[in-house]
Gaussian input, Z-matrix of N, CA and C with variables (Angstrom, degrees):
# hf/3-21g

backbone

0 1
 N
 C     1     B1
 C     2     B2     1     A1
 N     3     B3     2     A2     1     D1
 C     4     B4     3     A3     2     D2
 C     5     B5     4     A4     3     D3
 N     6     B6     5     A5     4     D4
 C     7     B7     6     A6     5     D5
 C     8     B8     7     A7     6     D6
 N     9     B9     8     A8     7     D7
 C    10    B10     9     A9     8     D8
 C    11    B11    10    A10     9     D9
 N    12    B12    11    A11    10    D10
 C    13    B13    12    A12    11    D11
 C    14    B14    13    A13    12    D12
 N    15    B15    14    A14    13    D13
 C    16    B16    15    A15    14    D14
 C    17    B17    16    A16    15    D15
 N    18    B18    17    A17    16    D16
 C    19    B19    18    A18    17    D17
 C    20    B20    19    A19    18    D18
 N    21    B21    20    A20    19    D19
 C    22    B22    21    A21    20    D20
 C    23    B23    22    A22    21    D21
 N    24    B24    23    A23    22    D22
 C    25    B25    24    A24    23    D23
 C    26    B26    25    A25    24    D24
 N    27    B27    26    A26    25    D25
 C    28    B28    27    A27    26    D26
 C    29    B29    28    A28    27    D27
 N    30    B30    29    A29    28    D28
 C    31    B31    30    A30    29    D29
 C    32    B32    31    A31    30    D30
 N    33    B33    32    A32    31    D31
 C    34    B34    33    A33    32    D32
 C    35    B35    34    A34    33    D33
 N    36    B36    35    A35    34    D34
 C    37    B37    36    A36    35    D35
 C    38    B38    37    A37    36    D36
 N    39    B39    38    A38    37    D37
 C    40    B40    39    A39    38    D38
 C    41    B41    40    A40    39    D39
 N    42    B42    41    A41    40    D40
 C    43    B43    42    A42    41    D41
 C    44    B44    43    A43    42    D42
 N    45    B45    44    A44    43    D43
 C    46    B46    45    A45    44    D44
 C    47    B47    46    A46    45    D45
 N    48    B48    47    A47    46    D46
 C    49    B49    48    A48    47    D47
 C    50    B50    49    A49    48    D48
 N    51    B51    50    A50    49    D49
 C    52    B52    51    A51    50    D50
 C    53    B53    52    A52    51    D51
 N    54    B54    53    A53    52    D52
 C    55    B55    54    A54    53    D53
 C    56    B56    55    A55    54    D54
 N    57    B57    56    A56    55    D55
 C    58    B58    57    A57    56    D56
 C    59    B59    58    A58    57    D57
 N    60    B60    59    A59    58    D58
 C    61    B61    60    A60    59    D59
 C    62    B62    61    A61    60    D60
 N    63    B63    62    A62    61    D61
 C    64    B64    63    A63    62    D62
 C    65    B65    64    A64    63    D63
 N    66    B66    65    A65    64    D64
 C    67    B67    66    A66    65    D65
 C    68    B68    67    A67    66    D66
 N    69    B69    68    A68    67    D67
 C    70    B70    69    A69    68    D68
 C    71    B71    70    A70    69    D69
 N    72    B72    71    A71    70    D70
 C    73    B73    72    A72    71    D71
 C    74    B74    73    A73    72    D72
 N    75    B75    74    A74    73    D73
 C    76    B76    75    A75    74    D74
 C    77    B77    76    A76    75    D75
 N    78    B78    77    A77    76    D76
 C    79    B79    78    A78    77    D77
 C    80    B80    79    A79    78    D78
 N    81    B81    80    A80    79    D79
 C    82    B82    81    A81    80    D80
 C    83    B83    82    A82    81    D81
 N    84    B84    83    A83    82    D82
 C    85    B85    84    A84    83    D83
 C    86    B86    85    A85    84    D84
 N    87    B87    86    A86    85    D85
 C    88    B88    87    A87    86    D86
 C    89    B89    88    A88    87    D87
 N    90    B90    89    A89    88    D88
 C    91    B91    90    A90    89    D89
 C    92    B92    91    A91    90    D90
 N    93    B93    92    A92    91    D91
 C    94    B94    93    A93    92    D92
 C    95    B95    94    A94    93    D93
 N    96    B96    95    A95    94    D94
 C    97    B97    96    A96    95    D95
 C    98    B98    97    A97    96    D96
 N    99    B99    98    A98    97    D97
 C   100   B100    99    A99    98    D98
 C   101   B101   100   A100    99    D99
 N   102   B102   101   A101   100   D100
 C   103   B103   102   A102   101   D101
 C   104   B104   103   A103   102   D102
 N   105   B105   104   A104   103   D103
 C   106   B106   105   A105   104   D104
 C   107   B107   106   A106   105   D105
 N   108   B108   107   A107   106   D106
 C   109   B109   108   A108   107   D107
 C   110   B110   109   A109   108   D108
 N   111   B111   110   A110   109   D109
 C   112   B112   111   A111   110   D110
 C   113   B113   112   A112   111   D111
 N   114   B114   113   A113   112   D112
 C   115   B115   114   A114   113   D113
 C   116   B116   115   A115   114   D114
 N   117   B117   116   A116   115   D115
 C   118   B118   117   A117   116   D116
 C   119   B119   118   A118   117   D117
 N   120   B120   119   A119   118   D118
 C   121   B121   120   A120   119   D119
 C   122   B122   121   A121   120   D120
 N   123   B123   122   A122   121   D121
 C   124   B124   123   A123   122   D122
 C   125   B125   124   A124   123   D123
 N   126   B126   125   A125   124   D124
 C   127   B127   126   A126   125   D125
 C   128   B128   127   A127   126   D126
 N   129   B129   128   A128   127   D127
 C   130   B130   129   A129   128   D128
 C   131   B131   130   A130   129   D129
 N   132   B132   131   A131   130   D130
 C   133   B133   132   A132   131   D131
 C   134   B134   133   A133   132   D132
 N   135   B135   134   A134   133   D133
 C   136   B136   135   A135   134   D134
 C   137   B137   136   A136   135   D135
 N   138   B138   137   A137   136   D136
 C   139   B139   138   A138   137   D137
 C   140   B140   139   A139   138   D138
 N   141   B141   140   A140   139   D139
 C   142   B142   141   A141   140   D140
 C   143   B143   142   A142   141   D141
 N   144   B144   143   A143   142   D142
 C   145   B145   144   A144   143   D143
 C   146   B146   145   A145   144   D144
 N   147   B147   146   A146   145   D145
 C   148   B148   147   A147   146   D146
 C   149   B149   148   A148   147   D147
 N   150   B150   149   A149   148   D148
 C   151   B151   150   A150   149   D149
 C   152   B152   151   A151   150   D150
 N   153   B153   152   A152   151   D151
 C   154   B154   153   A153   152   D152
 C   155   B155   154   A154   153   D153
 N   156   B156   155   A155   154   D154
 C   157   B157   156   A156   155   D155
 C   158   B158   157   A157   156   D156
 N   159   B159   158   A158   157   D157
 C   160   B160   159   A159   158   D158
 C   161   B161   160   A160   159   D159
 N   162   B162   161   A161   160   D160
 C   163   B163   162   A162   161   D161
 C   164   B164   163   A163   162   D162
 N   165   B165   164   A164   163   D163
 C   166   B166   165   A165   164   D164
 C   167   B167   166   A166   165   D165
 N   168   B168   167   A167   166   D166
 C   169   B169   168   A168   167   D167
 C   170   B170   169   A169   168   D168
 N   171   B171   170   A170   169   D169
 C   172   B172   171   A171   170   D170
 C   173   B173   172   A172   171   D171
 N   174   B174   173   A173   172   D172
 C   175   B175   174   A174   173   D173
 C   176   B176   175   A175   174   D174
 N   177   B177   176   A176   175   D175
 C   178   B178   177   A177   176   D176
 C   179   B179   178   A178   177   D177
 N   180   B180   179   A179   178   D178
 C   181   B181   180   A180   179   D179
 C   182   B182   181   A181   180   D180
 N   183   B183   182   A182   181   D181
 C   184   B184   183   A183   182   D182
 C   185   B185   184   A184   183   D183
 N   186   B186   185   A185   184   D184
 C   187   B187   186   A186   185   D185
 C   188   B188   187   A187   186   D186
 N   189   B189   188   A188   187   D187
 C   190   B190   189   A189   188   D188
 C   191   B191   190   A190   189   D189
 N   192   B192   191   A191   190   D190
 C   193   B193   192   A192   191   D191
 C   194   B194   193   A193   192   D192
 N   195   B195   194   A194   193   D193
 C   196   B196   195   A195   194   D194
 C   197   B197   196   A196   195   D195
 N   198   B198   197   A197   196   D196
 C   199   B199   198   A198   197   D197
 C   200   B200   199   A199   198   D198
 N   201   B201   200   A200   199   D199
 C   202   B202   201   A201   200   D200
 C   203   B203   202   A202   201   D201
 N   204   B204   203   A203   202   D202
 C   205   B205   204   A204   203   D203
 C   206   B206   205   A205   204   D204
 N   207   B207   206   A206   205   D205
 C   208   B208   207   A207   206   D206
 C   209   B209   208   A208   207   D207
 N   210   B210   209   A209   208   D208
 C   211   B211   210   A210   209   D209
 C   212   B212   211   A211   210   D210
 N   213   B213   212   A212   211   D211
 C   214   B214   213   A213   212   D212
 C   215   B215   214   A214   213   D213
 N   216   B216   215   A215   214   D214
 C   217   B217   216   A216   215   D215
 C   218   B218   217   A217   216   D216
 N   219   B219   218   A218   217   D217
 C   220   B220   219   A219   218   D218
 C   221   B221   220   A220   219   D219
 N   222   B222   221   A221   220   D220
 C   223   B223   222   A222   221   D221
 C   224   B224   223   A223   222   D222
 N   225   B225   224   A224   223   D223
 C   226   B226   225   A225   224   D224
 C   227   B227   226   A226   225   D225
 N   228   B228   227   A227   226   D226
 C   229   B229   228   A228   227   D227
 C   230   B230   229   A229   228   D228
 N   231   B231   230   A230   229   D229
 C   232   B232   231   A231   230   D230
 C   233   B233   232   A232   231   D231
 N   234   B234   233   A233   232   D232
 C   235   B235   234   A234   233   D233
 C   236   B236   235   A235   234   D234
 N   237   B237   236   A236   235   D235
 C   238   B238   237   A237   236   D236
 C   239   B239   238   A238   237   D237
 N   240   B240   239   A239   238   D238
 C   241   B241   240   A240   239   D239
 C   242   B242   241   A241   240   D240
 N   243   B243   242   A242   241   D241
 C   244   B244   243   A243   242   D242
 C   245   B245   244   A244   243   D243
 N   246   B246   245   A245   244   D244
 C   247   B247   246   A246   245   D245
 C   248   B248   247   A247   246   D246
 N   249   B249   248   A248   247   D247
 C   250   B250   249   A249   248   D248
 C   251   B251   250   A250   249   D249
 N   252   B252   251   A251   250   D250
 C   253   B253   252   A252   251   D251
 C   254   B254   253   A253   252   D252
 N   255   B255   254   A254   253   D253
 C   256   B256   255   A255   254   D254
 C   257   B257   256   A256   255   D255
 N   258   B258   257   A257   256   D256
 C   259   B259   258   A258   257   D257
 C   260   B260   259   A259   258   D258
 N   261   B261   260   A260   259   D259
 C   262   B262   261   A261   260   D260
 C   263   B263   262   A262   261   D261
 N   264   B264   263   A263   262   D262
 C   265   B265   264   A264   263   D263
 C   266   B266   265   A265   264   D264
 N   267   B267   266   A266   265   D265
 C   268   B268   267   A267   266   D266
 C   269   B269   268   A268   267   D267
 N   270   B270   269   A269   268   D268
 C   271   B271   270   A270   269   D269
 C   272   B272   271   A271   270   D270
 N   273   B273   272   A272   271   D271
 C   274   B274   273   A273   272   D272
 C   275   B275   274   A274   273   D273
 N   276   B276   275   A275   274   D274
 C   277   B277   276   A276   275   D275
 C   278   B278   277   A277   276   D276
 N   279   B279   278   A278   277   D277
 C   280   B280   279   A279   278   D278
 C   281   B281   280   A280   279   D279
 N   282   B282   281   A281   280   D280
 C   283   B283   282   A282   281   D281
 C   284   B284   283   A283   282   D282
 N   285   B285   284   A284   283   D283
 C   286   B286   285   A285   284   D284
 C   287   B287   286   A286   285   D285
 N   288   B288   287   A287   286   D286
 C   289   B289   288   A288   287   D287
 C   290   B290   289   A289   288   D288
 N   291   B291   290   A290   289   D289
 C   292   B292   291   A291   290   D290
 C   293   B293   292   A292   291   D291
 N   294   B294   293   A293   292   D292
 C   295   B295   294   A294   293   D293
 C   296   B296   295   A295   294   D294
 N   297   B297   296   A296   295   D295
 C   298   B298   297   A297   296   D296
 C   299   B299   298   A298   297   D297
 N   300   B300   299   A299   298   D298
 C   301   B301   300   A300   299   D299
 C   302   B302   301   A301   300   D300
 N   303   B303   302   A302   301   D301
 C   304   B304   303   A303   302   D302
 C   305   B305   304   A304   303   D303
 N   306   B306   305   A305   304   D304
 C   307   B307   306   A306   305   D305
 C   308   B308   307   A307   306   D306
 N   309   B309   308   A308   307   D307
 C   310   B310   309   A309   308   D308
 C   311   B311   310   A310   309   D309
 N   312   B312   311   A311   310   D310
 C   313   B313   312   A312   311   D311
 C   314   B314   313   A313   312   D312
 N   315   B315   314   A314   313   D313
 C   316   B316   315   A315   314   D314
 C   317   B317   316   A316   315   D315
 N   318   B318   317   A317   316   D316
 C   319   B319   318   A318   317   D317
 C   320   B320   319   A319   318   D318
 N   321   B321   320   A320   319   D319
 C   322   B322   321   A321   320   D320
 C   323   B323   322   A322   321   D321
 N   324   B324   323   A323   322   D322
 C   325   B325   324   A324   323   D323
 C   326   B326   325   A325   324   D324

   B1=1.4409
   B2=1.5231
   B3=1.3123
   B4=1.4250
   B5=1.5401
   B6=1.3863
   B7=1.4275
   B8=1.5131
   B9=1.3390
   B10=1.4590
   B11=1.5530
   B12=1.2976
   B13=1.5346
   B14=1.4940
   B15=1.3189
   B16=1.4766
   B17=1.5572
   B18=1.3247
   B19=1.4353
   B20=1.5212
   B21=1.3699
   B22=1.4697
   B23=1.5079
   B24=1.3233
   B25=1.4478
   B26=1.5365
   B27=1.3261
   B28=1.4542
   B29=1.5089
   B30=1.3063
   B31=1.4444
   B32=1.5922
   B33=1.2986
   B34=1.4201
   B35=1.5481
   B36=1.3400
   B37=1.4992
   B38=1.4989
   B39=1.3930
   B40=1.4529
   B41=1.4896
   B42=1.3572
   B43=1.4383
   B44=1.5104
   B45=1.3309
   B46=1.4851
   B47=1.5077
   B48=1.3470
   B49=1.4351
   B50=1.5224
   B51=1.2857
   B52=1.4663
   B53=1.5325
   B54=1.3161
   B55=1.4847
   B56=1.4975
   B57=1.3003
   B58=1.4971
   B59=1.5497
   B60=1.2784
   B61=1.4179
   B62=1.4919
   B63=1.3170
   B64=1.4590
   B65=1.5055
   B66=1.3599
   B67=1.4515
   B68=1.5171
   B69=1.3184
   B70=1.4348
   B71=1.5118
   B72=1.3626
   B73=1.4726
   B74=1.5121
   B75=1.3323
   B76=1.4678
   B77=1.5327
   B78=1.2929
   B79=1.4502
   B80=1.5640
   B81=1.2926
   B82=1.4747
   B83=1.5058
   B84=1.3244
   B85=1.4458
   B86=1.5462
   B87=1.3331
   B88=1.4404
   B89=1.5126
   B90=1.3214
   B91=1.4503
   B92=1.5176
   B93=1.3312
   B94=1.4259
   B95=1.5364
   B96=1.2907
   B97=1.4558
   B98=1.5420
   B99=1.3333
   B100=1.5004
   B101=1.5227
   B102=1.2935
   B103=1.4781
   B104=1.5253
   B105=1.3525
   B106=1.4704
   B107=1.5137
   B108=1.3644
   B109=1.4925
   B110=1.5277
   B111=1.3546
   B112=1.4015
   B113=1.5437
   B114=1.3430
   B115=1.4773
   B116=1.5004
   B117=1.3609
   B118=1.4682
   B119=1.5485
   B120=1.3139
   B121=1.5027
   B122=1.5209
   B123=1.3519
   B124=1.4998
   B125=1.5071
   B126=1.3046
   B127=1.4627
   B128=1.5336
   B129=1.3101
   B130=1.4586
   B131=1.5235
   B132=1.3372
   B133=1.4840
   B134=1.5387
   B135=1.3610
   B136=1.4674
   B137=1.4943
   B138=1.3695
   B139=1.4586
   B140=1.5614
   B141=1.3019
   B142=1.4559
   B143=1.5136
   B144=1.2945
   B145=1.4926
   B146=1.4856
   B147=1.3159
   B148=1.4796
   B149=1.5355
   B150=1.2995
   B151=1.4560
   B152=1.5325
   B153=1.2941
   B154=1.4697
   B155=1.5171
   B156=1.3249
   B157=1.4558
   B158=1.5233
   B159=1.2803
   B160=1.4644
   B161=1.5442
   B162=1.3212
   B163=1.4401
   B164=1.5439
   B165=1.3199
   B166=1.4767
   B167=1.5160
   B168=1.3586
   B169=1.4297
   B170=1.4959
   B171=1.2844
   B172=1.4591
   B173=1.5057
   B174=1.3297
   B175=1.4765
   B176=1.5004
   B177=1.3021
   B178=1.4629
   B179=1.5498
   B180=1.3403
   B181=1.4938
   B182=1.5204
   B183=1.3415
   B184=1.4685
   B185=1.5617
   B186=1.3368
   B187=1.4659
   B188=1.5425
   B189=1.3048
   B190=1.4528
   B191=1.5211
   B192=1.3282
   B193=1.4625
   B194=1.5452
   B195=1.2939
   B196=1.4719
   B197=1.5543
   B198=1.3057
   B199=1.4856
   B200=1.5379
   B201=1.3159
   B202=1.4812
   B203=1.5201
   B204=1.3767
   B205=1.4457
   B206=1.5319
   B207=1.3569
   B208=1.4753
   B209=1.5395
   B210=1.3449
   B211=1.4344
   B212=1.5489
   B213=1.3203
   B214=1.4290
   B215=1.4971
   B216=1.3466
   B217=1.4987
   B218=1.5247
   B219=1.2796
   B220=1.4533
   B221=1.4850
   B222=1.3191
   B223=1.4287
   B224=1.5355
   B225=1.3225
   B226=1.4455
   B227=1.5007
   B228=1.3029
   B229=1.5055
   B230=1.4981
   B231=1.3413
   B232=1.4679
   B233=1.5033
   B234=1.3231
   B235=1.4354
   B236=1.4992
   B237=1.3565
   B238=1.4270
   B239=1.5202
   B240=1.2998
   B241=1.4919
   B242=1.4920
   B243=1.3358
   B244=1.4473
   B245=1.5459
   B246=1.3298
   B247=1.4531
   B248=1.5015
   B249=1.3540
   B250=1.4482
   B251=1.5455
   B252=1.3175
   B253=1.4491
   B254=1.5143
   B255=1.3840
   B256=1.4595
   B257=1.4972
   B258=1.3265
   B259=1.4847
   B260=1.5078
   B261=1.3044
   B262=1.4591
   B263=1.5046
   B264=1.3600
   B265=1.4920
   B266=1.5028
   B267=1.3176
   B268=1.4504
   B269=1.5474
   B270=1.2938
   B271=1.4808
   B272=1.5356
   B273=1.3583
   B274=1.4717
   B275=1.5558
   B276=1.3139
   B277=1.4572
   B278=1.4719
   B279=1.3374
   B280=1.4473
   B281=1.5089
   B282=1.3371
   B283=1.4817
   B284=1.5281
   B285=1.3048
   B286=1.4748
   B287=1.4998
   B288=1.3074
   B289=1.4464
   B290=1.5038
   B291=1.3277
   B292=1.4835
   B293=1.5137
   B294=1.2971
   B295=1.4541
   B296=1.5445
   B297=1.2779
   B298=1.4583
   B299=1.5112
   B300=1.3985
   B301=1.4582
   B302=1.4895
   B303=1.3189
   B304=1.4827
   B305=1.5261
   B306=1.3436
   B307=1.4286
   B308=1.5084
   B309=1.2974
   B310=1.5036
   B311=1.5203
   B312=1.3231
   B313=1.5071
   B314=1.5186
   B315=1.3238
   B316=1.5151
   B317=1.5550
   B318=1.3040
   B319=1.4623
   B320=1.5056
   B321=1.3442
   B322=1.4888
   B323=1.5030
   B324=1.3194
   B325=1.5078
   B326=1.4771
   A1=109.81
   A2=115.81
   A3=122.12
   A4=109.18
   A5=115.16
   A6=118.94
   A7=109.01
   A8=115.52
   A9=122.01
   A10=105.87
   A11=113.94
   A12=119.81
   A13=103.75
   A14=111.92
   A15=120.48
   A16=109.54
   A17=114.08
   A18=119.65
   A19=106.29
   A20=114.75
   A21=121.03
   A22=110.24
   A23=119.01
   A24=119.56
   A25=111.13
   A26=115.07
   A27=121.52
   A28=111.75
   A29=117.17
   A30=123.46
   A31=109.38
   A32=116.42
   A33=119.88
   A34=114.12
   A35=116.08
   A36=119.57
   A37=113.80
   A38=116.98
   A39=117.49
   A40=117.05
   A41=115.95
   A42=121.48
   A43=108.98
   A44=115.56
   A45=119.59
   A46=106.99
   A47=116.24
   A48=122.98
   A49=110.65
   A50=116.98
   A51=122.52
   A52=112.29
   A53=117.53
   A54=119.19
   A55=110.97
   A56=115.83
   A57=119.83
   A58=111.59
   A59=119.68
   A60=123.54
   A61=117.11
   A62=115.34
   A63=122.01
   A64=113.85
   A65=114.86
   A66=119.96
   A67=111.38
   A68=117.11
   A69=123.68
   A70=107.76
   A71=115.77
   A72=121.32
   A73=108.26
   A74=115.68
   A75=121.15
   A76=109.82
   A77=114.89
   A78=120.48
   A79=107.11
   A80=114.64
   A81=119.86
   A82=105.70
   A83=116.22
   A84=124.44
   A85=107.60
   A86=114.93
   A87=121.28
   A88=105.74
   A89=117.56
   A90=121.54
   A91=107.29
   A92=116.03
   A93=121.19
   A94=109.39
   A95=115.37
   A96=122.46
   A97=111.89
   A98=113.43
   A99=120.92
   A100=115.12
   A101=118.88
   A102=122.49
   A103=110.76
   A104=114.04
   A105=118.99
   A106=107.78
   A107=114.12
   A108=119.32
   A109=109.72
   A110=117.65
   A111=120.47
   A112=107.30
   A113=115.91
   A114=122.30
   A115=105.95
   A116=116.58
   A117=118.68
   A118=107.61
   A119=111.29
   A120=118.72
   A121=107.17
   A122=110.80
   A123=119.02
   A124=108.70
   A125=116.40
   A126=120.30
   A127=106.39
   A128=115.67
   A129=122.32
   A130=113.23
   A131=116.18
   A132=122.29
   A133=112.91
   A134=115.83
   A135=116.28
   A136=111.83
   A137=118.07
   A138=119.65
   A139=109.68
   A140=118.56
   A141=123.34
   A142=111.98
   A143=117.56
   A144=122.00
   A145=112.81
   A146=117.39
   A147=120.00
   A148=108.61
   A149=117.19
   A150=123.84
   A151=112.64
   A152=116.34
   A153=120.35
   A154=115.75
   A155=118.06
   A156=119.16
   A157=113.22
   A158=114.43
   A159=119.99
   A160=109.67
   A161=117.04
   A162=121.13
   A163=108.77
   A164=117.59
   A165=119.10
   A166=112.15
   A167=118.66
   A168=121.39
   A169=108.81
   A170=119.79
   A171=123.81
   A172=109.66
   A173=117.36
   A174=118.19
   A175=113.56
   A176=117.81
   A177=123.19
   A178=109.66
   A179=117.83
   A180=119.80
   A181=110.06
   A182=115.63
   A183=119.10
   A184=108.93
   A185=117.99
   A186=119.85
   A187=109.10
   A188=118.13
   A189=121.76
   A190=110.44
   A191=116.53
   A192=121.59
   A193=110.43
   A194=115.39
   A195=119.60
   A196=111.86
   A197=114.95
   A198=120.35
   A199=111.60
   A200=117.21
   A201=120.22
   A202=113.89
   A203=115.74
   A204=120.54
   A205=111.34
   A206=117.64
   A207=122.10
   A208=112.96
   A209=114.48
   A210=120.58
   A211=111.54
   A212=118.10
   A213=123.56
   A214=114.15
   A215=116.62
   A216=122.12
   A217=108.56
   A218=116.05
   A219=124.56
   A220=107.68
   A221=118.54
   A222=126.34
   A223=107.48
   A224=118.55
   A225=119.74
   A226=110.76
   A227=115.38
   A228=120.05
   A229=109.53
   A230=116.08
   A231=121.75
   A232=110.51
   A233=119.18
   A234=126.10
   A235=108.95
   A236=114.64
   A237=120.47
   A238=112.82
   A239=115.90
   A240=121.27
   A241=112.47
   A242=118.55
   A243=119.99
   A244=111.79
   A245=115.52
   A246=121.34
   A247=110.40
   A248=116.88
   A249=120.52
   A250=109.86
   A251=118.80
   A252=122.41
   A253=112.68
   A254=115.23
   A255=119.37
   A256=111.42
   A257=116.73
   A258=119.08
   A259=112.06
   A260=117.16
   A261=121.26
   A262=113.96
   A263=112.41
   A264=117.31
   A265=110.85
   A266=119.54
   A267=122.73
   A268=110.87
   A269=116.01
   A270=119.77
   A271=113.01
   A272=117.13
   A273=119.77
   A274=108.02
   A275=113.57
   A276=117.81
   A277=109.09
   A278=117.89
   A279=123.11
   A280=110.85
   A281=115.64
   A282=121.73
   A283=105.08
   A284=115.24
   A285=120.13
   A286=110.90
   A287=118.17
   A288=124.17
   A289=112.79
   A290=118.67
   A291=121.76
   A292=110.58
   A293=117.43
   A294=123.67
   A295=110.39
   A296=117.87
   A297=121.92
   A298=109.57
   A299=113.87
   A300=121.25
   A301=111.87
   A302=119.07
   A303=123.74
   A304=111.06
   A305=120.01
   A306=120.42
   A307=112.84
   A308=115.53
   A309=120.34
   A310=109.20
   A311=116.90
   A312=119.52
   A313=109.62
   A314=115.36
   A315=119.40
   A316=108.46
   A317=118.83
   A318=120.62
   A319=112.68
   A320=117.32
   A321=120.98
   A322=112.17
   A323=115.01
   A324=118.99
   A325=108.14
   D1=130.96
   D2=179.41
   D3=-104.80
   D4=127.08
   D5=179.05
   D6=-121.56
   D7=132.73
   D8=177.83
   D9=-123.84
   D10=148.51
   D11=169.45
   D12=-115.82
   D13=112.22
   D14=-173.24
   D15=-110.65
   D16=131.43
   D17=179.42
   D18=-113.27
   D19=137.38
   D20=-177.63
   D21=-146.00
   D22=138.66
   D23=173.34
   D24=-72.89
   D25=136.60
   D26=-175.20
   D27=-125.55
   D28=129.97
   D29=175.29
   D30=-79.93
   D31=166.66
   D32=-178.34
   D33=-59.95
   D34=-25.80
   D35=179.79
   D36=-90.61
   D37=9.65
   D38=179.52
   D39=85.43
   D40=1.54
   D41=176.70
   D42=-85.23
   D43=164.23
   D44=174.54
   D45=-62.53
   D46=132.96
   D47=-179.21
   D48=-67.21
   D49=157.96
   D50=-175.33
   D51=-65.33
   D52=-42.64
   D53=-172.10
   D54=-137.36
   D55=141.49
   D56=175.05
   D57=-74.04
   D58=-55.54
   D59=-177.42
   D60=-64.17
   D61=-23.66
   D62=176.96
   D63=-112.97
   D64=28.27
   D65=-179.07
   D66=-65.43
   D67=146.11
   D68=173.00
   D69=-95.15
   D70=-40.31
   D71=-175.59
   D72=-133.82
   D73=137.79
   D74=174.20
   D75=-119.47
   D76=152.50
   D77=170.05
   D78=-113.07
   D79=138.48
   D80=171.73
   D81=-114.57
   D82=122.36
   D83=-175.35
   D84=-117.88
   D85=134.28
   D86=168.03
   D87=-94.75
   D88=128.10
   D89=-176.69
   D90=-126.59
   D91=123.12
   D92=177.61
   D93=-117.02
   D94=118.30
   D95=179.38
   D96=49.85
   D97=45.18
   D98=175.78
   D99=81.92
   D100=2.61
   D101=177.91
   D102=-114.68
   D103=133.04
   D104=177.19
   D105=-74.27
   D106=122.76
   D107=179.48
   D108=-107.36
   D109=-14.88
   D110=179.24
   D111=-155.54
   D112=139.36
   D113=-178.20
   D114=-146.27
   D115=118.52
   D116=172.36
   D117=-138.08
   D118=144.88
   D119=179.64
   D120=-106.07
   D121=152.69
   D122=177.97
   D123=-143.26
   D124=133.63
   D125=175.56
   D126=-81.70
   D127=122.33
   D128=-179.08
   D129=-109.21
   D130=-23.26
   D131=177.91
   D132=56.33
   D133=34.21
   D134=176.23
   D135=-63.85
   D136=-23.00
   D137=177.68
   D138=-61.79
   D139=-34.10
   D140=179.06
   D141=-83.79
   D142=-47.72
   D143=-175.06
   D144=-67.96
   D145=-31.26
   D146=179.90
   D147=-64.09
   D148=-41.27
   D149=-179.16
   D150=-69.71
   D151=-24.19
   D152=-174.51
   D153=-95.11
   D154=-13.58
   D155=-176.59
   D156=-132.41
   D157=-167.74
   D158=179.95
   D159=-82.14
   D160=162.99
   D161=178.34
   D162=-66.15
   D163=-36.96
   D164=179.07
   D165=-63.92
   D166=-38.87
   D167=179.03
   D168=-68.96
   D169=-36.48
   D170=179.33
   D171=-66.33
   D172=-45.92
   D173=176.82
   D174=-62.80
   D175=-34.02
   D176=177.32
   D177=-64.40
   D178=-40.60
   D179=178.01
   D180=-64.42
   D181=-42.81
   D182=-179.50
   D183=-66.18
   D184=-42.68
   D185=-179.22
   D186=-62.16
   D187=-42.73
   D188=-179.94
   D189=-59.20
   D190=-43.20
   D191=-179.78
   D192=-63.85
   D193=-43.46
   D194=178.83
   D195=-61.41
   D196=-45.83
   D197=179.75
   D198=-69.30
   D199=-43.49
   D200=-179.15
   D201=-62.84
   D202=-27.60
   D203=-177.18
   D204=-106.24
   D205=8.60
   D206=177.04
   D207=50.31
   D208=40.54
   D209=-176.35
   D210=-68.66
   D211=130.41
   D212=177.08
   D213=-98.48
   D214=-26.38
   D215=-176.73
   D216=-140.35
   D217=139.72
   D218=172.90
   D219=-114.55
   D220=123.51
   D221=-179.12
   D222=-113.32
   D223=126.28
   D224=-176.58
   D225=-151.29
   D226=161.58
   D227=171.50
   D228=-65.45
   D229=-51.02
   D230=178.23
   D231=-161.16
   D232=161.98
   D233=170.60
   D234=-159.28
   D235=160.85
   D236=-178.47
   D237=-74.78
   D238=160.01
   D239=-178.26
   D240=-58.77
   D241=-41.16
   D242=-179.33
   D243=-60.60
   D244=-44.92
   D245=179.03
   D246=-62.56
   D247=-46.45
   D248=-179.92
   D249=-60.26
   D250=-42.01
   D251=178.81
   D252=-61.86
   D253=-42.57
   D254=178.46
   D255=-63.39
   D256=-44.99
   D257=179.69
   D258=-63.12
   D259=-40.88
   D260=176.40
   D261=-58.83
   D262=-43.07
   D263=178.55
   D264=-64.21
   D265=-25.45
   D266=178.01
   D267=-80.55
   D268=-9.10
   D269=177.56
   D270=98.74
   D271=4.00
   D272=-179.98
   D273=-86.24
   D274=138.80
   D275=172.29
   D276=-84.38
   D277=134.26
   D278=-176.20
   D279=-107.96
   D280=130.09
   D281=-177.26
   D282=-127.55
   D283=120.61
   D284=-179.27
   D285=-111.94
   D286=163.67
   D287=178.08
   D288=97.46
   D289=9.89
   D290=179.67
   D291=-68.92
   D292=143.54
   D293=-179.84
   D294=-155.46
   D295=162.54
   D296=176.31
   D297=84.61
   D298=-152.41
   D299=-178.79
   D300=-63.10
   D301=126.51
   D302=-175.79
   D303=-60.25
   D304=-45.58
   D305=-179.08
   D306=-64.43
   D307=-39.20
   D308=176.60
   D309=-64.14
   D310=-40.93
   D311=179.51
   D312=-60.59
   D313=-41.16
   D314=-177.32
   D315=-67.03
   D316=-46.13
   D317=-177.60
   D318=-68.82
   D319=-22.47
   D320=179.59
   D321=-83.05
   D322=-9.89
   D323=-177.82
   D324=-70.36

């Protein structure tokens, strides 16, 4: 049995959020053998906090979230190279180009 913990930015309408680093809301999904077994959303307000602090502080918040939630994969529409490098160093696999319904994007990974 293969289990992944996938994190994805989610818009209010359930679609993939526009940006990873400026996400307002994230979903964390547990996926076992291609089936979502758990899905919860959390408001992170990275869109606000990124504008208010340094890039280092922002990356630290993101890293803490990834570690605290044991995320194995990050699925996003797009993200900057620095963010992608940081996530990869944490051991998370990064998948870009997601669009459409967020749950469908997770199950298609």
